[in-house]
C-alpha atoms as one frame of an Amber mdcrd trajectory, in Angstrom:
protein
  87.862  12.765 -28.678  89.824  14.482 -30.851  89.535  16.123 -34.363  92.160
  13.046 -35.188  90.556   9.964 -33.317  87.230  11.339 -36.048  89.533  11.499
 -38.579  91.212   7.567 -38.547  87.131   6.945 -37.577  85.954   7.830 -40.708
  88.536   7.332 -43.023  88.063   3.213 -41.355  84.585   3.584 -42.191  85.023
   5.385 -45.944  87.226   2.677 -46.664  85.363  -0.456 -45.074  81.472   0.884
 -45.926  80.283  -1.902 -47.479  80.399  -4.207 -44.584  78.868  -1.621 -42.847
  76.174   0.592 -44.353  74.389   1.447 -41.180  77.286   2.929 -39.520  78.447
   5.157 -41.619  75.204   6.620 -41.701  74.898   6.137 -37.331  78.393   8.336
 -37.571  77.936  10.785 -40.881  74.508  11.166 -38.399  76.398  12.591 -34.783
  79.170  14.105 -37.840  76.430  16.230 -38.743  75.349  17.168 -35.309  79.025
  18.109 -34.927  79.820  20.907 -36.953  75.504  22.149 -36.314  76.930  22.345
 -32.477  79.946  24.473 -34.039  78.561  26.414 -37.358  75.365  27.528 -34.581
  77.666  29.175 -31.679  78.237  32.051 -33.481  74.764  33.167 -34.217  73.327
  31.439 -30.949  75.804  33.620 -29.470  75.197  37.310 -31.323  71.281  36.871
 -30.972  71.632  36.099 -26.875  70.028  32.671 -27.349  71.434  31.644 -24.285
  69.346  28.580 -23.163  70.251  27.171 -26.503  73.985  26.970 -25.505  73.798
  23.338 -23.306  72.434  22.061 -27.675  75.695  23.203 -28.795  77.593  21.881
 -26.303  75.701  18.771 -25.939  76.747  18.338 -30.164  80.202  19.441 -29.511
  80.194  16.063 -26.983  78.335  13.973 -28.881  80.591  11.823 -31.547  82.702
  11.002 -27.529  79.406   9.723 -25.975  78.442   7.868 -29.541  82.482   6.206
 -28.998  82.123   5.670 -25.473  78.475   4.041 -25.664  79.195   1.913 -28.755
  82.865   0.538 -26.967  80.343  -0.360 -23.624  78.209  -1.796 -26.009  80.677
  -4.537 -27.814  82.500  -4.738 -24.463  79.613  -6.595 -22.813  79.100  -8.222
 -25.917  75.729  -6.812 -27.046  77.450  -5.419 -30.036  79.653  -5.823 -32.680
  82.027  -2.441 -32.874  85.563  -2.986 -35.703  85.721   0.430 -35.892  87.325
   0.315 -31.998  90.401   0.295 -33.397  90.360   3.182 -35.044  90.639   4.611
 -31.895
């Protein structure tokens, strides 16, 4: 997922947040984990905590995984996801 796509989804959620408060909170949690992954990488490298590096990779990929999971659930008819149009 590109930074532009992340920005579009976030902008859509800001505009429609009153109707979708849980989605806003879920997306905020995904973005917090994403930023924490980027922020933790330099310190983990400096402290040579190699076993924790896969957690940073997971955090980097979390927005893509989340969007992909929401897309699959939406297409299966199990979950409605209005912000897919922003992608």
